[in-house]
ZAVEXSE-769910 format. One line per 10 residues: their letters; for each residue x, y, z of C-alpha. Coordinates in Angstrom, 3 decimals, padded with zeros to 6 digits. Layout:
a	X/Y/Z  ...
% end
This chain:
mktsslvrmr	-000.198/000.010/-000.405  002.919/002.300/000.766  004.247/001.335/-002.275  001.273/002.031/-004.339  001.171/005.576/-002.589  004.650/005.930/-003.294  003.955/005.418/-007.178  001.161/007.655/-007.366  002.847/010.417/-005.959  005.718/010.460/-008.180
vaqkllwrdw	002.797/009.975/-011.217  000.903/013.010/-010.004  004.555/014.910/-009.911  005.714/013.849/-013.159  002.232/014.906/-014.630  002.601/018.342/-012.934  006.357/019.256/-014.332  004.865/017.897/-017.664  002.046/020.362/-017.492  003.956/022.905/-015.688
ksgelnilla	006.640/022.717/-018.704  003.549/023.216/-021.315  002.048/025.790/-019.852  -000.806/023.941/-018.835  -000.677/024.891/-015.066  000.346/028.535/-015.923  -003.455/030.434/-015.118  -004.126/028.259/-012.661  -001.056/028.697/-010.599  -001.172/032.181/-011.583
slllavatvt	-004.990/032.518/-009.992  -004.478/030.643/-007.226  -000.978/033.089/-006.324  -002.934/036.091/-006.953  -005.696/035.063/-004.663  -003.653/034.102/-001.877  -001.043/037.141/-002.601  -003.915/039.842/-003.205  -006.034/038.536/000.261  -002.852/038.088/002.018
sislftsrih	-001.559/041.882/001.292  -004.869/043.673/001.602  -005.574/041.551/005.030  -002.215/042.292/006.319  -002.621/046.116/005.215  -005.433/046.885/006.338  -005.148/045.011/009.370  -002.192/047.623/010.007  -004.376/050.276/009.163  -006.848/049.004/011.438
nsineeashf	-004.757/048.846/014.279  -003.098/051.945/013.846  -006.584/053.861/013.574  -007.605/052.014/016.791  -004.688/052.792/018.524  -004.582/056.202/017.576  -008.845/056.258/018.908  -007.819/054.914/021.733  -006.235/057.741/022.937  -009.822/059.696/023.215
laadakisgs	-010.419/057.442/026.376  -006.323/057.615/027.077  -006.926/054.112/027.312  -007.958/050.912/025.569  -011.334/050.976/027.786  -012.029/052.466/031.340  -014.932/052.056/033.942  -016.235/055.264/035.134  -019.012/055.937/037.950  -020.266/058.779/040.963
qiipnnwrde	-018.585/056.379/043.523  -015.081/055.152/044.351  -013.791/052.120/041.923  -013.750/049.113/044.214  -009.907/048.110/044.947  -010.956/044.499/043.865  -011.153/045.596/040.424  -008.241/047.396/039.734  -006.141/044.609/041.710  -008.539/041.815/039.458
aleagiqtah	-006.776/043.982/036.504  -003.427/044.015/037.846  -003.630/040.331/038.637  -004.992/039.489/034.838  -002.094/041.404/033.086  -003.671/044.796/032.705  -002.169/048.433/032.981  -004.582/050.884/035.207  -004.585/054.181/036.073  -007.236/056.407/038.034
itrframtff	-008.719/059.555/037.884  -010.635/061.552/039.999  -013.301/064.504/038.207  -014.817/067.353/040.235  -015.613/070.939/040.706  -014.197/073.822/042.650  -013.222/077.078/042.865  -009.639/078.371/041.914  -008.505/082.017/043.493  -005.699/083.748/042.504
ndemtltqvk	-005.545/087.208/043.719  -008.838/088.821/044.263  -010.039/086.894/041.045  -011.671/083.383/041.082  -013.566/081.495/038.853  -015.379/077.872/039.005  -012.844/074.707/037.083  -012.945/071.491/036.745  -010.340/069.640/038.640  -008.865/066.508/037.323
avsdnyplkg	-006.249/064.844/039.427  -004.414/061.819/037.773  -002.484/059.105/038.961  001.198/059.203/038.602  000.719/056.448/035.408  -001.782/058.526/033.463  -002.252/058.713/030.702  -002.232/054.851/029.664  -002.733/055.707/025.877  -001.488/058.840/024.348
elsisdqpyq	000.727/062.047/025.578  -000.151/065.668/027.229  001.236/068.596/025.165  002.226/071.085/027.556  003.941/074.516/027.395  005.518/077.220/029.629  003.018/079.630/028.161  -000.267/079.658/027.189  -000.855/079.228/023.292  002.816/078.558/022.700
astqvahgpr	004.029/075.528/020.871  003.924/072.210/023.157  005.884/069.888/024.519  004.792/066.051/024.337  004.847/064.211/028.012  003.404/060.859/029.222  002.917/061.934/032.812  000.855/064.307/034.519  001.592/067.473/037.377  003.486/066.139/040.185
pgeawlaprl	002.160/066.668/044.031  002.079/070.539/044.593  001.811/071.246/040.812  -001.273/072.713/038.943  -001.194/072.674/034.976  -004.197/075.084/033.773  -005.888/075.389/030.455  -004.287/078.318/028.319  -007.879/080.467/028.652  -007.381/079.977/032.828
fgvlgvqpgd	-004.238/082.068/032.293  -006.263/085.182/030.856  -009.161/084.328/033.406  -007.236/084.723/036.347  -004.714/086.733/035.059  -001.852/084.394/036.825  001.559/083.616/035.385  003.742/080.102/035.234  005.339/079.979/038.579  002.463/081.793/040.823
kvsigdadft	000.902/079.841/042.967  -003.374/079.257/042.913  -005.522/077.900/045.292  -007.719/074.687/045.105  -010.132/074.629/047.418  -008.329/074.791/051.224  -004.863/073.974/048.593  -002.204/076.047/047.656  -000.691/074.794/044.187  002.055/075.853/041.816
vsaslnkepd	001.504/076.883/038.199  003.554/075.183/036.578  002.453/074.426/033.056  -000.396/075.267/030.192  -002.171/072.489/029.549  -002.520/072.567/025.734  -004.205/068.948/025.563  -005.212/066.043/026.612  -005.793/062.416/025.061  -009.183/062.420/026.479
sgqslfgvsp	-010.518/065.809/026.376  -013.475/065.759/024.034  -015.259/063.240/026.014  -018.533/064.975/025.664  -019.957/067.864/023.613  -022.202/069.213/026.484  -019.963/067.976/029.954  -017.643/070.710/030.911  -014.034/069.800/029.965  -010.846/069.979/033.053
rvminiedve	-009.765/073.041/033.442  -007.362/072.509/035.856  -005.105/069.116/036.369  -003.760/068.126/039.223  -001.745/065.140/040.900  -004.245/062.522/042.456  -002.580/062.793/045.873  -003.416/066.249/046.655  -007.311/065.597/046.358  -007.422/065.213/050.100
rtrsvqvgsr	-005.787/068.195/050.472  -008.141/070.419/048.682  -010.959/069.509/051.075  -013.159/069.982/047.597  -014.442/066.468/047.698  -016.894/065.981/050.630  -020.010/064.286/051.249  -022.868/064.755/048.746  -019.886/066.671/046.283  -020.380/065.976/042.329
vgydlllkad	-017.303/063.889/041.938  -016.621/061.381/039.311  -013.777/058.442/039.258  -012.501/056.826/036.346  -010.420/053.461/036.459  -008.175/053.278/033.083  -007.737/050.001/031.521  -004.652/049.111/029.099  -004.120/045.604/027.525  -004.617/043.664/024.445
dqyianfkal	-008.224/043.167/023.237  -008.694/039.951/024.797  -007.388/040.864/028.142  -009.818/043.610/027.794  -012.696/041.509/026.812  -012.187/039.136/029.963  -011.917/041.506/032.435  -015.116/043.538/031.152  -016.794/039.837/030.976  -015.698/039.702/034.676
vesqlgehfr	-017.225/042.556/036.377  -019.600/043.502/033.690  -022.665/042.347/035.860  -021.479/043.775/038.931  -021.685/047.386/037.792  -024.821/048.026/038.573  -025.787/051.652/038.121  -023.511/053.601/039.473  -020.951/052.383/037.106  -020.410/052.193/033.398
wtgiesenrg	-017.914/050.344/030.657  -016.938/052.580/028.202  -014.879/051.702/025.436  -013.442/053.010/022.064  -016.291/053.219/019.537  -018.819/054.030/022.847  -017.059/057.253/024.159  -018.303/058.993/021.595  -020.737/059.287/019.388  -018.814/061.118/016.724
igsalsraer	-015.937/058.927/016.878  -017.405/055.540/017.443  -019.176/056.637/014.155  -015.966/057.562/012.740  -014.531/053.783/013.678  -017.478/052.438/012.394  -017.221/053.691/008.848  -013.498/053.087/008.631  -013.795/049.613/009.882  -016.305/048.672/007.006
fllltgclsv	-015.009/050.615/004.505  -011.904/048.393/005.048  -014.244/045.590/005.003  -015.464/046.252/001.665  -012.617/046.029/-000.037  -011.662/042.979/001.311  -014.514/041.568/000.846  -014.925/042.442/-002.681  -011.076/041.468/-003.340  -012.426/037.552/-002.035
vlsgvaiala	-014.981/037.585/-004.782  -012.693/038.253/-007.385  -009.862/035.946/-006.045  -012.851/032.920/-005.948  -013.916/033.798/-009.538  -009.884/034.093/-011.385  -009.752/030.634/-009.303  -012.875/029.006/-010.697  -012.098/030.231/-014.255  -008.949/028.786/-014.518
arryakrqhn	-009.525/025.418/-012.719  -012.246/024.816/-015.742  -009.739/025.756/-018.348  -006.860/023.510/-016.830  -009.990/020.405/-016.374  -010.927/020.713/-019.891  -007.466/020.430/-021.366  -006.860/017.418/-019.176  -009.814/015.562/-021.148  -007.368/013.925/-023.434
qvailktlgt	-004.723/013.043/-020.890  -008.020/011.480/-018.820  -008.732/009.386/-021.677  -005.569/008.281/-022.296  -005.153/007.169/-018.874  -008.815/005.700/-018.990  -007.352/003.263/-022.216  -004.038/002.325/-020.695  -006.122/000.784/-017.957  -006.380/003.600/-014.965
sprnilglys	-009.212/003.211/-012.919  -011.480/006.046/-012.285  -010.602/005.919/-008.685  -007.052/006.034/-009.228  -007.546/009.090/-011.444  -009.641/010.882/-008.808  -006.645/010.128/-006.199  -003.905/011.278/-008.935  -005.681/014.898/-009.295  -006.553/015.005/-005.577
lhilliglls	-002.341/014.721/-004.936  -002.647/017.348/-008.151  -005.085/019.688/-006.032  -002.688/019.322/-002.705  000.291/019.856/-004.589  -001.099/022.845/-006.357  -002.316/023.944/-003.261  000.827/024.048/-001.162  002.685/025.293/-003.754  000.326/028.120/-003.801
liigaflgwf	-000.100/028.920/-000.513  003.265/028.871/000.483  004.534/031.526/-002.297  001.432/033.403/-002.155  001.846/033.999/001.131  005.333/035.390/001.134  004.027/037.630/-001.996  001.310/038.623/-000.223  003.834/039.772/002.872  006.551/041.716/000.350
lhwgiitalg	003.973/043.143/-001.329  002.300/045.090/001.802  005.742/045.836/002.544  005.991/047.498/-000.848  002.605/049.442/-000.403  004.046/050.737/003.310  007.682/051.861/001.191  005.701/053.294/-001.563  003.332/055.422/000.894  006.551/056.825/002.185
sliptelaap	005.530/060.019/004.300  001.874/059.657/003.331  001.531/057.280/006.619  002.725/056.990/009.755  006.130/055.999/010.596  004.901/053.351/013.189  002.290/051.831/011.902  000.654/049.184/014.223  001.197/045.672/014.145  -001.506/043.570/012.357
sltaystgai	-003.575/040.839/013.797  -002.437/037.364/014.114  -005.609/036.476/012.297  -004.227/038.492/009.288  -001.651/036.203/008.844  -003.595/033.677/008.381  -006.682/035.168/006.179  -004.659/034.978/003.113  -003.889/030.845/003.452  -007.459/030.245/004.418
tgfialwafa	-009.311/031.975/001.304  -006.621/029.972/-000.888  -007.541/026.753/000.487  -011.385/027.475/000.537  -011.368/028.889/-002.674  -009.075/025.811/-003.671  -011.544/023.200/-002.936  -014.353/025.388/-003.669  -013.802/026.539/-007.126  -010.969/024.390/-008.295
appifslhqv	-011.403/020.826/-006.987  -015.421/020.557/-008.399  -013.933/020.455/-012.234  -011.400/019.001/-011.582  -012.576/015.816/-009.213  -014.986/015.570/-012.054  -012.252/014.461/-014.584  -012.531/010.629/-013.297  -016.463/011.191/-015.323  -014.350/011.734/-018.250
lpasilreek	-015.373/008.854/-020.916  -012.524/007.923/-023.500  -015.224/007.675/-026.067  -016.607/010.600/-025.675  -013.453/012.450/-026.567  -013.095/010.290/-029.752  -016.410/011.062/-030.675  -016.275/014.467/-030.223  -019.048/014.694/-028.099  -020.133/017.735/-025.368
dqtlsagwsg	-019.095/017.058/-022.216  -021.584/017.641/-019.522  -019.276/016.837/-016.180  -017.787/020.599/-016.121  -021.417/022.024/-015.635  -022.901/020.207/-012.869  -025.036/022.501/-010.825  -023.854/021.532/-007.468  -020.445/022.664/-008.905  -022.038/026.443/-009.064
gigalailvl	-023.747/026.198/-006.162  -020.549/024.927/-003.574  -018.878/028.015/-005.493  -021.878/030.805/-004.586  -021.825/029.257/-000.863  -017.739/029.029/-000.835  -018.254/033.437/-001.632  -020.929/034.063/000.884  -018.600/032.110/003.453  -015.339/033.806/002.223
mffysrdiql	-017.119/037.202/002.545  -018.542/036.504/005.917  -015.495/035.031/007.115  -013.431/038.328/005.575  -016.199/040.978/006.929  -017.863/038.908/010.171  -020.337/041.631/009.001  -023.695/039.712/007.673  -025.380/042.787/006.842  -022.241/043.795/003.989
tlivaagvsa	-022.148/040.549/003.094  -025.203/040.099/001.941  -025.288/043.269/000.204  -022.324/042.380/-001.762  -024.121/039.062/-002.579  -027.141/040.919/-003.638  -025.688/043.162/-006.225  -023.874/040.042/-007.550  -027.253/037.958/-007.577  -028.699/041.273/-009.474
cllgvgslsa	-026.015/041.009/-012.646  -026.389/037.092/-012.309  -030.463/037.217/-012.824  -030.177/040.194/-015.633  -027.684/037.980/-017.315  -031.035/035.789/-019.188  -032.635/038.832/-019.983  -029.885/040.044/-021.788  -029.312/036.514/-023.622  -033.102/036.958/-025.018
ililltkkig	-032.749/040.542/-025.830  -029.150/040.406/-027.825  -030.848/037.088/-030.014  -033.818/039.512/-030.788  -031.543/042.703/-031.459  -028.937/039.986/-033.429  -032.087/039.392/-035.557  -033.616/043.016/-036.499  -030.150/045.113/-036.754  -028.389/041.933/-038.138
kklsytwrlg	-029.295/042.726/-041.569  -028.778/046.636/-041.781  -025.343/046.450/-040.865  -021.845/045.540/-042.680  -020.924/042.340/-043.174  -018.066/042.580/-040.400  -020.486/043.928/-037.560  -023.198/040.771/-038.665  -019.724/038.022/-038.053  -019.562/039.631/-034.836
lsnlqrhqrf	-022.796/039.607/-033.532  -023.812/036.160/-034.859  -020.627/034.845/-032.795  -022.898/036.055/-029.814  -025.741/034.623/-030.989  -023.926/031.074/-031.850  -022.539/030.754/-028.392  -025.402/032.496/-026.387  -025.032/029.776/-023.707  -021.198/030.436/-023.729
nalqimifsv	-021.235/034.117/-023.719  -023.993/034.596/-021.519  -021.651/033.314/-018.923  -018.823/035.733/-020.394  -021.701/038.330/-019.543  -022.208/037.039/-016.078  -018.724/037.196/-015.295  -017.628/040.431/-016.766  -020.679/042.120/-015.127  -020.053/040.572/-011.738
llmllfillt	-015.888/041.763/-012.033  -017.026/045.067/-013.367  -019.728/045.508/-010.543  -016.743/045.032/-008.010  -014.956/047.475/-009.637  -017.146/050.234/-009.858  -018.519/049.950/-006.459  -014.668/050.585/-005.151  -014.221/053.386/-007.518  -017.553/054.793/-006.294
vrttligqwq	-016.826/054.006/-002.577  -013.616/055.861/-003.164  -015.177/059.221/-004.954  -018.834/059.282/-003.560  -018.609/057.828/000.062  -015.568/059.359/001.554  -015.742/062.404/-000.516  -019.753/062.742/000.752  -017.922/061.745/004.707  -015.444/064.126/004.031
qqlpentpnh	-017.584/066.873/003.324  -019.439/066.360/006.903  -015.941/067.352/008.576  -015.374/070.599/006.178  -012.431/072.724/007.169  -014.610/075.090/009.308  -016.317/072.304/010.920  -017.309/073.965/014.556  -014.724/073.043/017.010  -015.788/074.741/020.037
fafnifpeet	-018.896/075.099/022.042  -020.643/077.826/024.596  -023.108/076.834/026.641  -024.521/077.751/030.226  -025.846/080.807/028.578  -028.421/082.857/030.303  -031.744/084.084/028.111  -030.669/087.526/029.126  -027.343/087.335/027.596  -027.704/085.909/024.566
daikrffdeq	-028.078/089.477/022.661  -025.282/090.699/024.437  -023.285/087.153/023.547  -023.802/087.266/019.963  -023.089/091.084/019.636  -019.885/090.045/021.402  -019.633/087.615/018.575  -020.180/090.251/016.062  -017.635/092.861/017.281  -014.840/089.539/016.888
silpnpfypm	-016.199/089.070/013.409  -016.701/085.805/014.992  -019.632/083.718/013.220  -021.746/081.283/015.465  -023.981/078.524/014.260  -027.724/079.214/015.527  -028.001/079.578/019.256  -030.242/076.185/020.586  -032.107/076.859/024.118  -031.084/073.803/026.274
trgrvikvnd	-032.453/071.998/029.380  -031.991/068.791/031.306  -035.072/066.399/031.430  -036.032/062.606/031.537  -037.983/059.694/029.538  -040.193/057.768/032.041  -042.771/056.235/030.177  -044.233/055.878/026.741  -047.414/055.223/026.003  -047.808/055.591/029.854
ketseilkds	-045.397/052.315/030.427  -042.524/052.582/032.374  -039.355/052.630/030.414  -037.634/050.403/033.159  -040.296/047.779/031.885  -039.405/048.362/028.158  -036.040/048.179/028.693  -035.916/044.457/030.053  -036.467/043.706/026.095  -034.315/045.553/024.700
dsginyvrel	-030.440/045.635/023.605  -029.990/049.093/023.458  -026.526/050.410/024.243  -027.710/053.766/025.026  -028.078/054.351/028.936  -031.509/055.578/029.400  -031.101/056.142/033.196  -029.430/059.492/032.428  -031.303/062.872/032.087  -030.792/064.259/028.377
nltwsltpge	-030.256/067.640/026.755  -033.830/068.683/025.615  -034.238/071.361/023.134  -036.997/072.769/021.263  -036.518/074.452/017.947  -038.741/075.232/014.507  -036.493/074.085/011.901  -034.077/070.994/012.174  -030.276/070.791/011.772  -029.193/070.793/008.557
dnqiiageww	-027.480/067.244/009.554  -030.699/065.866/010.626  -033.016/064.144/008.578  -036.470/062.987/008.892  -037.223/059.459/008.252  -040.565/058.870/009.590  -043.714/061.144/010.288  -043.554/065.230/009.490  -041.900/067.822/010.858  -044.163/070.824/012.295
ddqtetsgel	-044.677/074.515/010.917  -045.151/077.571/011.705  -048.197/077.431/013.640  -047.943/073.914/015.323  -046.025/076.370/017.712  -049.287/078.439/018.604  -051.449/075.052/018.239  -051.032/074.235/022.021  -050.441/070.702/021.217  -046.585/069.600/022.574
lvsaeedyaa	-044.711/067.861/019.846  -041.302/066.280/020.484  -038.966/064.536/017.410  -036.895/061.531/018.821  -033.671/060.411/017.026  -033.770/057.210/015.025  -031.606/055.134/017.573  -032.977/056.447/020.896  -036.507/055.722/019.638  -035.744/052.217/018.633
glgitigdsi	-034.460/050.967/022.122  -037.482/051.992/023.612  -039.314/051.226/020.733  -040.897/054.636/019.791  -043.281/054.807/016.719  -044.924/058.007/015.374  -048.121/058.932/017.441  -046.256/057.729/020.685  -047.171/059.051/023.852  -044.335/060.159/026.073
efsvagekit	-043.874/061.724/029.394  -040.867/063.576/030.734  -039.037/064.868/033.990  -038.232/067.948/033.647  -037.307/070.150/036.460  -039.435/067.812/038.821  -042.241/068.441/036.719  -044.325/065.886/034.879  -044.826/066.691/030.563  -046.251/064.568/027.847
arvssirsvq	-045.635/065.208/024.406  -046.878/063.174/021.309  -044.264/061.887/018.782  -044.448/063.116/015.232  -041.322/062.689/013.444  -038.048/060.395/014.165  -034.756/061.603/013.065  -031.074/060.523/011.739  -028.380/062.404/013.218  -024.940/062.774/012.085
wdsmnpnfym	-023.484/062.916/015.578  -019.799/063.083/013.788  -020.959/066.653/012.164  -020.035/068.993/015.675  -023.312/070.377/015.681  -025.237/070.702/018.953  -027.617/067.677/018.369  -030.124/065.794/020.830  -032.151/062.893/021.159  -035.410/065.035/021.745
ifnqailngv	-036.430/068.073/019.697  -040.023/069.724/020.894  -042.006/071.926/019.228  -042.476/074.719/021.338  -040.756/075.843/024.952  -041.070/073.127/027.933  -042.175/074.895/030.801  -041.886/078.551/029.417  -038.435/077.928/028.783  -037.948/077.696/032.884
ganwitsfyl	-034.498/076.910/033.664  -032.840/076.568/030.265  -029.910/077.845/029.019  -029.176/078.045/025.546  -025.853/076.430/023.445  -024.352/077.730/020.266  -021.079/076.304/018.658  -018.331/078.302/015.988  -014.893/077.852/014.893  -011.834/079.186/015.456
tpeqkpflnk	-008.283/079.168/013.647  -005.186/078.666/016.599  -004.446/082.356/015.515  -008.711/083.080/017.065  -008.067/080.748/020.128  -007.121/084.429/022.791  -010.799/085.096/021.466  -011.667/082.468/024.440  -009.994/084.376/027.131  -012.335/087.557/026.234
lsrsfptvsl	-015.354/085.839/025.938  -014.486/084.501/029.258  -013.775/087.531/031.114  -016.670/089.032/029.657  -019.379/086.531/030.500  -017.490/084.377/033.506  -020.463/082.239/033.754  -020.712/081.013/030.350  -019.067/077.138/029.858  -016.510/076.762/026.931
veldqtigqi	-015.588/073.312/025.290  -012.817/072.672/023.097  -013.168/070.129/020.251  -010.403/071.358/017.957  -008.470/068.015/018.763  -011.385/065.976/018.924  -012.000/067.093/014.749  -008.786/066.660/014.196  -008.306/063.130/015.333  -011.142/062.054/013.576
qsiiskvsma	-010.076/064.022/010.221  -006.838/061.972/010.437  -008.858/058.788/010.686  -010.913/059.837/007.611  -007.557/060.781/005.953  -005.841/057.180/006.451  -008.732/055.376/005.623  -008.930/057.276/002.186  -004.848/056.838/002.158  -005.827/052.738/002.576
iefilflvla	-009.180/052.992/000.126  -006.984/054.166/-002.625  -004.045/051.852/-002.689  -006.180/048.998/-002.123  -008.293/049.853/-004.635  -004.985/049.482/-007.156  -004.598/046.275/-005.796  -008.197/045.158/-006.954  -008.342/046.694/-009.992  -004.737/045.083/-010.397
sgflvlitsi	-006.994/041.773/-009.470  -009.879/042.503/-011.440  -007.664/043.086/-015.168  -006.192/039.768/-014.106  -009.370/037.687/-013.908  -010.810/039.567/-016.651  -007.599/038.689/-018.973  -008.157/035.000/-017.072  -012.020/034.637/-018.906  -011.082/035.683/-021.946
qatldvrfqe	-007.694/033.213/-021.869  -009.828/030.519/-020.857  -012.075/031.031/-024.356  -008.722/030.665/-026.786  -009.213/026.820/-027.711  -012.572/028.368/-029.219  -011.434/031.212/-030.248  -008.179/029.106/-032.427  -011.099/026.817/-033.767  -013.091/029.339/-035.298
saifrtlgan	-010.686/031.732/-036.739  -009.090/028.364/-038.374  -012.177/028.061/-040.410  -012.795/031.500/-041.164  -009.003/031.536/-042.515  -009.701/028.759/-044.253  -012.486/029.897/-046.209  -011.105/033.037/-047.081  -011.040/035.397/-044.359  -008.241/037.749/-043.828
rklvrktlli	-006.471/038.201/-040.294  -007.846/041.470/-040.591  -011.685/040.892/-040.597  -011.326/038.057/-037.960  -009.768/040.867/-035.796  -012.789/043.187/-036.840  -015.111/040.466/-035.653  -013.296/039.762/-032.518  -013.051/043.267/-031.139  -017.239/043.436/-032.347
efctlgwlag	-017.781/040.851/-030.024  -015.745/041.304/-027.213  -017.015/045.308/-027.311  -020.601/044.271/-027.579  -019.772/041.632/-024.712  -018.544/044.604/-022.644  -021.079/047.061/-023.121  -023.720/044.546/-021.944  -022.012/043.355/-018.810  -021.388/046.931/-018.377
llatfgtelc	-025.347/047.691/-018.490  -025.542/045.062/-016.029  -022.714/046.288/-013.879  -024.192/049.634/-013.389  -027.347/048.389/-012.117  -025.919/046.355/-009.736  -023.524/048.955/-008.968  -026.632/051.190/-008.105  -028.531/048.786/-006.324  -025.360/047.912/-004.448
myflqtrvfs	-024.550/051.766/-003.517  -028.221/052.157/-002.223  -028.244/050.124/000.179  -024.076/050.299/001.313  -025.186/054.300/001.711  -028.279/053.912/003.703  -027.760/050.606/005.720  -023.944/050.181/005.883  -022.773/054.280/006.133  -025.353/056.432/007.052
ldytsqpllw	-025.184/058.152/004.877  -027.544/060.004/002.506  -027.968/057.640/-001.144  -026.920/059.921/-003.775  -027.302/058.148/-007.735  -025.285/058.027/-010.097  -026.718/059.027/-013.340  -023.337/059.637/-015.367  -022.197/055.984/-013.895  -025.128/054.746/-016.969
vwgpllsall	-023.409/056.549/-019.058  -019.612/055.836/-018.932  -020.283/052.568/-017.245  -020.895/050.409/-020.544  -018.809/052.820/-022.559  -015.980/052.229/-020.275  -016.356/048.335/-020.126  -016.815/048.109/-023.518  -013.318/050.125/-024.148  -012.007/048.105/-021.528
igtigwtstr	-013.234/044.104/-022.389  -012.689/045.206/-026.055  -008.976/046.436/-025.391  -008.277/043.571/-023.122  -009.976/040.600/-025.464  -008.520/042.252/-028.435  -004.903/042.266/-027.139  -005.264/038.516/-025.559  -006.468/036.866/-028.267  -003.772/038.852/-031.417
svtntpplnv	-002.552/035.523/-030.958  -005.517/033.942/-032.409  -005.312/035.940/-035.776  -001.248/035.511/-035.433  -001.425/031.235/-035.207  -001.311/029.710/-038.877  -005.129/028.093/-039.697  -002.579/024.956/-040.337  -001.060/024.519/-037.164  -004.057/025.033/-035.320
lrai	-006.529/022.562/-037.413  -003.411/019.954/-036.573  -003.692/020.373/-033.133  -007.282/019.375/-033.072
% end
C-alpha cells in the first residue's frame, strides 16, 4: 500500500511537471497565487491601518477601556485587573473654585495618578498658546497645570501659586492638550489638572459632592474582553463600562465607517479571487480531457484518476499557499514603502488573524472552485473524446452551488458582517439574474438589426448568437467583475467624499453653553464685534424619559438590547427648524403654526427611539425640573453625530415649562490664531462654559485621511486583480477562438476581418456587461450608503453613460490584445492540433 502511494505521488509529480513545462498550469497557478497574495497583502495592510486607527482612537480614552462611576472604584476591580496583566490608572473629577489674588472662577479639576495617561500624550508649554512639549505623565504633587484660557481669566503666570479649595498649588505649565479631553459635547472639559495625591488636601470632595471616578485600563483586546466579562455583571447603576467606540458618538461613527470601508474592499477582493480560480480551474480541467482518456485507455481506474488529481490539487495548493503568502507579505511591505511619508512612521502590528486570512481564503477557494471541475475528470469517457461529444461533467449544478456558497462563506469570514455580505451578494445576484434577460434581448437584437449592418458587424453579432450560452456566462463574469470595480471606484469618489464633507475645514470646533436667556443678545453682539460667526443658538434644559404610552421605561428596557444609557438625563431643546445634519426618516416636521396650536410635539432620534420602541404617534412622558410633561411623537430623525454640531436626542416644537430653567448653547469655529478670543469671552461672560473640540475634530479628520489613503491603495490592488481576472476569463476561451479563426481563414477570411470580428464581439459583450454592472452597482450603493455607512443615498446618473462605454472599451481592448495570438497562428497548425 505504501509503495502504491509513493508511485501515485511520483506519477502526480511527473504529470504536474509536464503540465508546468507545457504551460497548462500557468493560469491556474497564477490565479491561486493572485488570490492568496492579494488577500494576504490586503489583509495585512488593512489590519495594520485598522489597528493604527484603533490605536489613535484609544487616545480619546487615554486607555483601551475604562470604568466610570459616581462612587469610588472598588479596590478589588483594580487588583483583579492587575492580576490579569492589565495596566491601570486612576482619575478623580470634581468642581472647585480656583483663586488667584482677587480673581476666582469655577473650574473642573482633574486629578490623575502618576501613570496617567495609559495611551497618548499630554501637551504642555511654559506659556499658553505656544509651542507644546509632549509628556507621558501628569503633574507632580503640589503642581497644577491650567488650561490656556485660565491664564487670562485669572491673570496668572507660570510660577504663581493658585488656590484650589484649601490647598495651594504652583502653576508649572499650560495644559494645551489631553488625549481624553473630548469626552462629551456638553460636559465641561477639565480646566485644571493636579496629582491625585493632592485631592484630600483641597478638601473640595465632601459628602454630597458631585465627583466622578475613572479606572483606566490598557491591555490587548482579549485581556480587555475577558476583564469586561468578569466585571460587567457587577457594574450596577453607579458604574459604566466604556470602550473606544462608545466613548463618543462622533468617534464611534467614524471608527465604524472606517472599519466597514476596509472590510468592503476585502470582501470584493475575496470575490475576485474566487472568480479567477474558478475560471482557471475550469480551463485546466477541460484541457486534461485527452490525458484522462489516454490514462483510462491504458487501464487506469476512475478511482486512481480521482486520487491522482487529488494529489495534483494538494501539491498545487501547498505551492501556491506558501509562495502566495510570501508574495503577499512583500507586497504589503511594498505598499507601505511606496506610501512613504503619507502614512505614520510606525504602523501598528497586524493582528494574528491577518497572517492566516490569505492562506484560509486560498485553501477554501481551491477546494470550492478548483476541486469540483478537476474532480469531475474521473467521469470523462474515452469514447466521448474520440467522438468529440459534448462533455457535461464541468457544468454540474452542484459545482456552481458550491462556488456560490464558498463566496458567501469567504466574504463573511473576512468581514464578520452579515449585512455587508448580503448587500454585496445581492448586487452579484442582480447581475446574474439579468444575464438571461439580456441573452434573449441579444438574440432579438441580432435578428432585427443584423441585416442592416455591415458584413463585419453581422459576423461579430452572429458569434454572440451562435455561442449564446457561453456568451451569457461571459457576460455574467464580466458584469460581476465590473460591478465590483465600479463599487470600489464609487466608494472612493462618492462615499468618502460625502463623509469628508461632513467635516469641512470650518467645522465648529468650540461650544459655548450655560448661556442665560438674558445674555444671548449681548453674546451675539460680542461675537459680531470679534468677527466670529456662531451657529444658531439653541435653548437647552435637562430631562428624563420616564414613560412611553403609559409604560415605564424600566419595563420596556427589560426586552431592549440598546447600548444607550436611558437612566441619565437628556439635553432637551425646542426649535422650529431641524439642524442641517438631521434628516426626517419617519413622520413629519412641524410648521410655524404648530407652535401656537397648544399641543406639545417631539421629534426623536432614530437609535434612541428604537431602543424604547418609540413610533410615530406615541405618547412620551418626561420629567423636567421635577415636573411631568407629555408630548406626542411627530417624527423620527437620523442624526450625523460626527458633524460636531449641537445635536439632541429629543427636540420639541415649543418651549418646555415656558423655558424656565433653560440655558442656551451655540457652536463656532476658531483658527489657532483666534484662540485668545476664548479669554475675552470668559472675562466678559464668566458664567458661560466653553468646550474645545479642535483636538477631537483633528483626530477624526486623521482617521478619515487614513481610511481614504488605505482605500486608494487597496483599490489599486483590487483593480489589478480585476484586470487579471478579465484576462484569465478571456484566455479561458482561446481554444474556441483558435478553432473559429482557423475555419474562417480556411474559408478565405483575412486576419484583418477576423480581428475586427473579435473586436466587435468583445466590445458588445463589454457594453452589455457594463449595463448590468451599472444596475448592480446602483443597487449595492443604495444599501451601502443608507444601511452600512449611514449616509444619504446619492445616485450616479453619469455611471449609466460612462459605465457601459468604459466597459466596452476595457473589455474590447483586453479581448483584442489577449486574442492576437488567435489571428497570428497559421490555420494549419490549429487544425492539426484539433
